[in-house]
C-alpha positions, -999 to 999 in steps of 0.1 A, spaced: 29 -39 238 18 -67 252 -21 -54 253 -19 -48 214 -2 -77 208 -37 -96 225 -60 -75 211 -45 -82 173 -46 -118 177 -79 -118 192 -93 -104 159 -68 -121 135 -98 -140 122 -121 -112 121 -149 -117 95 -165 -81 81 -198 -79 74 -216 -52 49 -228 -16 57 -213 15 65 -222 42 83 -231 77 75 -198 93 89 -172 78 76 -143 94 55 -146 97 17 -133 64 4 -109 67 -32 -121 68 -60 -127 35 -82 -106 27 -114 -135 42 -132 -134 71 -118 -101 80 -109 -92 105 -139 -122 128 -128 -113 125 -91 -78 136 -99 -94 165 -119 -110 178 -95 -86 175 -66 -77 206 -49 -45 191 -34 -9 197 -51 0 164 -67 33 166 -88 59 141 -112 93 136 -96 125 121 -103 137 102 -72 176 90 -74 180 53 -62 210 60 -43 228 28 -59 265 30 -64 277 19 -94 260 15 -131 224 1 -125 213 -17 -156 173 1 -153 187 37 -145 192 55 -114 157 72 -111 125 65 -97 97 85 -114 72 92 -89 41 108 -82 37 129 -49 10 143 -34 8 166 -4 -23 174 25 -38 208 33 -24 209 71 -6 231 89 16 210 111 43 184 96 28 154 83 35 115 83 44 97 48 29 72 32 44 51 4 16 37 -20 27 4 -38 9 -2 -69 -6 -34 -84 10 -59 -106 -6 -36 -134 20 -7 -128 17 27 -119 -18 37 -133 -44 68 -129 -63 44 -103 -29 46 -74 -24 82 -81 -62 86 -68 -55 66 -37 -25 87 -32 -44 117 -33 -75 101 -10 -42 96 13 -31 133 9 -70 144 15 -66 123 53 -35 141 64 -7 123 44 22 129 22 15 102 0 34 90 -27 35 60 -56 68 54 -71 64 38 -105 85 7 -96 87 -2 -133 109 29 -141 136 26 -169 118 -12 -175 97 5 -201 99 8 -241 124 33 -244 140 36 -207 106 41 -195 77 33 -176 45 17 -170 38 10 -205 2 15 -216 0 -21 -222 -15 -37 -193 0 -73 -203 33 -60 -208 31 -39 -173 23 -75 -160 47 -92 -173 73 -66 -163 61 -63 -129 65 -105 -126 101 -101 -137 109 -74 -104 133 -88 -78 125 -84 -39 161 -68 -32 154 -41 -61 119 -30 -53 134 -29 -16 162 -6 -25 138 17 -46 108 20 -21 136 29 7 149 53 -17 118 71 -19 109 70 16 139 87 24 133 110 -2 100 121 13 109 121 51 142 147 38 109 168 27 101 203 51 65 195 55 75 154 72 72 148 103 97 120 98 75 86 102 64 68 75 44 38 64 35 15 34 7 5 13 1 -19 -15 -28 -36 -32 -25 -69 -48 11 -71 -60 15 -45 -40 0 -55 -12 26 -87 -14 51 -61 -18 43 -37 13 40 -68 38 80 -81 25 91 -43 29 80 -46 65 105 -76 65 128 -56 46 129 -19 58 137 -17 94 125 20 101 92 16 88 66 27 107 35 9 99 25 -15 73 -7 -21 56 -14 -52 26 -42 -51 6 -53 -88 -7 -16 -94 -12 3 -132 -2 18 -134 32 58 -134 32 75 -168 41 82 -175 81 122 -164 70 111 -129 59 82 -125 92 106 -132 114 123 -97 104 89 -78 108 96 -51 135 63 -28 122 28 -37 126 9 -54 100 -24 -46 91 -43 -71 61 -71 -64 44 -91 -93 24 -118 -101 2 -136 -128 20 -135 -146 -17 -104 -145 -26 -91 -182 -14 -56 -179 -38 -43 -151 -11 -63 -158 22 -49 -194 23 -15 -176 28 -32 -159 62 -33 -186 86 3 -195 87 10 -158 86 -9 -152 119 9 -182 134 43 -173 123 36 -139 137 23 -147 168 58 -170 177 78 -143 169 55 -120 187 49 -92 161 16 -75 154 -7 -87 125 -41 -72 123 -57 -94 92 -99 -86 84 -117 -106 61 -146 -90 42 -175 -111 36 -182 -117 -3 -158 -96 -17 -131 -102 -46 -96 -96 -49 -87 -61 -57 -121 -48 -42 -109 -16 -38 -102 -8 -72 -139 -27 -86 -160 -10 -64 -189 -17 -85 -181 -55 -83 -194 -84 -66 -235 -71 -62 -222 -43 -36 -200 -65 -14 -169 -53 -31 -180 -16 -23 -193 -25 17 -154 -38 20 -140 -9 9 -164 15 33 -145 -9 58 -113 -12 48 -99 25 41 -118 42 75 -90 14 91 -66 20 66 -62 56 81 -71 50 118 -40 26 116 -16 49 99 -30 78 123 -23 53 156 12 44 140 23 76 127 14 105 140 
């Protein structure tokens, strides 16, 4: 553990340059091609309703609508909980989940707006309405729902009993917070999400990988404090910043004159390797 922590701290301020090798695994579809990728996928994906497990009446209902995708493999698979952006559960997030399944993981993407939308539904079609609803969510409610989703997936016969979380933008921050609030989490990945405060960082047990656009000062301003506090608490945190890439680079791969695509080609293999290391 000490050797691994030393490696993480040595890499804490890594700045990655552009470029990708021909041997890199396929990256997820971007927002523009997500629907086509879903339609072309050979993997089994389906909508499921997962009970929250909350006692008593719930203002928002007791089910979390989720998209789950299964890998094509003979052995039992680890679980990845895919946490959506501030825009709610979109086709792009479902395509990201499908790509995790392509890499051998059971991927489940919960709609954390389940019960919040019009007529008690989930993520609304209007993006600004979705943003407003996501901003109203409480950490304790999202944690409870994410834990319920993870435990449902872990109970599946095809699961190997290990799970991680990954999130993007608001979901990236939520993945970092989830690492502080879910003691059984095996690994967490943060895509361009801001860091929790020191009190939450102190509770983290799982290793955390952070992936950030170099041109994203709002989020990146929170990295140095997280590095310092995670070091102080003896935690594993490995942040990477990608030159020239902006916020949301994996979703908008055509942006920033090639820098977002270069960042995506670097970040995705890191994500897959990190989860395999800690969950296989």
